[in-house]
N, C-alpha and C positions, 0 to 999 in steps of 0.2 A: 752936252755931257762930258765929264770931264777921268779921262783916267791917269791923270798927274796924282804921282800917292801925295798927301800931307806929311809936313816934317814930321809929324812920329808916325804916321804909315811906315819912312820913307825908313829912318829910326830902327824903328821893330824889324825890318826885313834885310837890313845889315845885320842885326845882333845876332836873327834868325838863320845868317848866311854863312855868322864869323862860330857860331855854336857846330848848329849842321856838318859844316867842313873841317872841324877840329877833333870833332868826338863820330862821326859814320865816317872813320873810316871804311875801307872793303875791310882790314884787317879784324876791324872790332863785329863787324856785321857778320862775316865768316863766322866767328867763336861766337856772337847773338842766336844763329840757327833761325825759330821760328818765333823766337820767344821777342819780350820788352828789354828794349837799352835802356836798365834803370836807371844808370849813372844821365845820359841824357836827357833822359824824362825829369831827371832830380835840376838839370841844368838848363833845362827850358822855364820849371817853374820856380825857381830861384831868381830867373834872371826877370822873370815878371812876363811873359811872351804867353803865356798861358791866358794869364787875366786881363792880359793886352786887345786880346780881341774885342770886349766889350766896348771898347774906347774905338778902336781902331777899326769898327765896323767888318763886313764883308770882306771886302773890296780888300783890306787892310791885311785879313785871313789869309785869302787866296795869293797877297804876293808874299806870306811867309810860308803857304806850303808850297808854291814855285820851289822853294829852299829846301823844302824836307823835299820835295820829289827831285829835287838835282842827284842829291846823295841816298836816296832810298831808307830815309831814316826810318829805323823801329821802332816807333815808341806811336802812339793812340792819337795824336793831335787831330787830326781832323775829326775821329769819330766823334772824340770826347768834345770840341767846340760846334761840329755841327749837329751833335744828337745831344747836347748837353746847355751848353753855356748860354748859346744863342737862342734853341727854342723857350728857353727859360725865362731867360730875359726880357724874350718879344712876347708870351704868353701867359709864363706864370704870373701867381698872384704874388702883391709884397711879399707875405710870408714865405712864400716858393722861392722865391727868391734872396731874403735875408737867409732863408737856413742852406739852399741850395748850392744856391755859386760862391761863396767863400771856397768851399772844399774844392771846388770845382777849380777854381783858381787857381788854389795850393798845389794842386794832384791828386791830392789827400782819396778824391773820388774821380773814377774814370766814367766814363759813360760813354755806349754806343747803341747801334738802332737797329732795329730788324725792319728793315726800308727796303724798296719800296711796299709800298702795300700791296701783299696776298692773299686777302679775306682769310688767313689763318690764324686768326689772333679773333675770339669773343666777348665780347665781357659782358656779367651779370652782376649789377650792382657794380661795387670796387674791388670785384674778382675776376681776372682774366685768365680764360683756358684758350692753350694754342700752340703752336709749333713751328720755328724755324729753320731749316736744316743748316743755315751758315751766316754767323753775326761776325763781321767784324772784330776783332780787340774787345770778343767776349770774353776770354782766358784773364783779360786783364781789368774788365768791366766791374763798378761794384754800381751802376745804376743800367738801364736794358729802355729806352723809348721805343714804345709799345702802339700800334695802329691796330683798333678793332674793325671790325666789319663796317661800321659807321663811319671807318675814318677818326674816330673820336682820339686824341694821342694819351696813352698810360704813360708811366716813370713807375719803374720796376724794379727792386733791391736781388741784384741778385743771390744775395745771401736769407733770403725771405723765403717762406714754407712754401709749398706747392712750385717751385722754380727749380730744375734742372739744368743741367750743360754736360756739355760732353767735350770733347776736344774735336775739331774740324780739321784737314787740311787743305788749303785752296792753294791756287796756283802760285798766288803770293803768298810770302809769311806773313801776314798780317794775324796771328792766334790768335783763330778762329775757331767760335765754336757753334754745337749745334745748341737751341733754346727751344725747351720745353716748358709750360705753366699748365699748372693743374690748378686752378681754382685758386691763382696766387693774388695775393691783396697789393695793389696799385695804386697810385694815388694820380687824379686827373689833369693834364698839363693844359692850360687852355680855357677853364670854367668863369666863370663871374669873378671878378675881383683883378683880374689879369693885368698886364703891364696898359700906361694909357694908351701907348702906341701898337694894341697887339693886333693883325691881322687878323679879320674874322675864321677864315676857313685857318688852321692851328697844319691843317695837313699837310696843302696845298702848298704853307710855305714852309716850311722845313723843309718839304722833298725838295723844291725848288732851290731851298738854300743848299740843299746836302751835294742836290746836281754840281753848282754851280762850286761850290766847296771842294767835292774832288775830282770836278775836270782842271782847275788851279791845282791841283795835284796832280794830276796827267800832264799839262802844260811843263811843270817839273820836270817829273819823267821822262818827260822825249827831251826837253833841252840838252839834261845829261848824258840821256842816249847818246846825243849828235853829238855832243860835245865830246867825249869821249873817241867817236865816229872820224870826227874831226884829224882830233891827234895823234887815231892810229895810222890813218890814211897819210900823212900830211908827214910821220917821220919813217915809215916804212915803203924800200922802196922794191921797183920792180924793174927790171930790163936798166939797174944805171937810174933810174927818176923813182921821183915817190909817187905815191899811189892816187893821193890827192891830184897829179895834174892828168890823170887820164879823163876824160869826157862824161864816160859815164858814169863814173864813179864823181862827179863834179855833179852833172843834170843828179843824182840821187838825193845828193846831198840839200842839192837847192830843194828838194821836191819836198824835204823833210822840212826843213826852215819854217819852206812855207807853211804846212799841213802844223806844224807846230806852232809858228805864229798866229793861225786861227783859233786852236785850241786856248791860245791864249786872251785874245782881243774879244772872243764870245763870252770869255770868263768873266775879261772885268767890264762887259756892258751889262751882262748880267748881275754881276756884284756891286756893278752902282746902280741901277733900278733897283733890286731892293734893298738899297741901302737908303736911298732917297724914298720910301712907298711906293714906287709904281709897279704897277701889276708889268709880272717879267713872267709868269709862268711859263713862254712859249723863247722866251732868252733863256730861261734857265734848262728848257730841252734844247734846242738849239745847238747853246753850252757844250753839251752831255754829247749831245749825236755827233759834234766834231772830236771831241776826247777819244769816244769810242771808235770812230771809223777813220781820224787820220790819226789818234793816236798807237792805231796798232799796226797801221804804216808806219809809222814811226819806228817802232821800238823793232819794226822786221828789218826796218834798212838799218837799224842801228846795228843789226848783228852780220845781215850780209856784208856790210861794208868794212866788217873786222876778218874775212874771210873765213877762213879753217878756224880765225883764234873767235867768234862769234860760237862755232861749237863746243865749245870747251863750260861744260856747268859751270869750274870753277872760275871763269872771269867777269870780272865787275857790269860787263854788259849785259849779262847772260841776265843779270837781277835787273836791270827794268827794261828787261824784256816782260818777262813775269809780271813785275807793278801795271805795264802797260797791259798787256792781256785779260789782268783780274778788273783792272777799271774800265776796262774795254766792255768787261760780263756783267762789270756791281749792281749799276741801276740801271740799266736796261742794256740792251744788245742796239745796234745800230739803226734793223730793223722796226725794232720793237718802239724806238723812240720817234722815230721817226711816221709810223703810222700812227703815236699819241699826239702828236706834233700836230699832223695832218688833221685827227679829228678838235683838236683844238682851234687852228684856223681856222674852218670849217664851220665850227659852233657858233665862232665870233663872227664870222662874217654875214 
C-alpha cells in the first residue's frame, strides 16, 4: 500500500489548506454561529475542490477533510462528498451521474445522509416513510441519502412532498435537522445500470466511505486542537519558564500526538483500500473506532493543556472540543464500533 499523495492530491490539499486558513478564522466562525459560511462554501466550489473529489478519490478527500478539521470550517463538505458525490459516482446510473454530479460539484446541490442505518425508514415502491432525529447539515441540504430497512439507498429531495425538516442543535454546530418522511418520493441509488465499478452492497460501501471520511475530518480536528495546545504551552509561562517544559505537559501532548497519528494512518489505510476496490469494512470500522476513542482523548487533552483558558466557551480550542465530541458519537461510539468490528471479524473467521 502507498499512502503518498499523488501530485493532484497534494495540490488539492495545499489549495484547501490555504482557503481554510484564510477564510475559516476564529472571528468568522464566531460570527457564523451554527450556520454555514456561504463565502467559504463558494470559494470551495469555484476553486474546483468539490468537483475534484471524483478524480482524487477517497484518499484525496481524507487529505482535504483534514484541512477542514484543522480549522473546524463551517461548510457541509464531508456530507456532500460522502453522501452525494461519491455514492452517486460509484452506484448511480449513467443518467443519475449526468444529472446529479454537476450540481453537487458546483455547490448548487448539497447532500447529507441519514446514516448509519437504524431501521428508521421503510420503502413502499419509490415512497419512503420514517424519521431521523438528527441529520448533519440538513438545513443546507437539497438532497438526503436514506437507507431503508433492506439497506437499499434512496435519494430524497428535501423540498419534495412528504418531507418535513426542523432545526436541531447538536454538540457541534453542524446546521443539523430532524427529518420526517411521510410517503416521500425518492429515487433508488445502486439499481440496474449503475456504474461499472459499483460495489455490490451500496449501503455497506457508502457507510465505509462515510466512516473513513469523517475519521479523516477527526484527524484534522485533533491536529488543530493539538497545534493550539502546543502554541499555548510554548508561550505561556509559569514560575519563569514555558509550560511546555513541564514533563507532565510534554507527556500529555506526546500522547495526544500519537493518538492523532493513529487516527490519520488508519483513515489513510481504509481510504486507500476503498480506492483500490479492496475489502475494507473492518478497516473503515478500525478508523472510525480510533476517531471515536482517540479523538475524544485528544480534544479533552487540548482543553486541559490550556488550563483555565480551556474552560472559556469562546476560546478557539473549545470549538475543536465540540467537533471532536460530535464526531466521537456521530457514526457510532467506540463501544458500538468495537462490537460491530468483533462481529465482522468473527463472521469472516
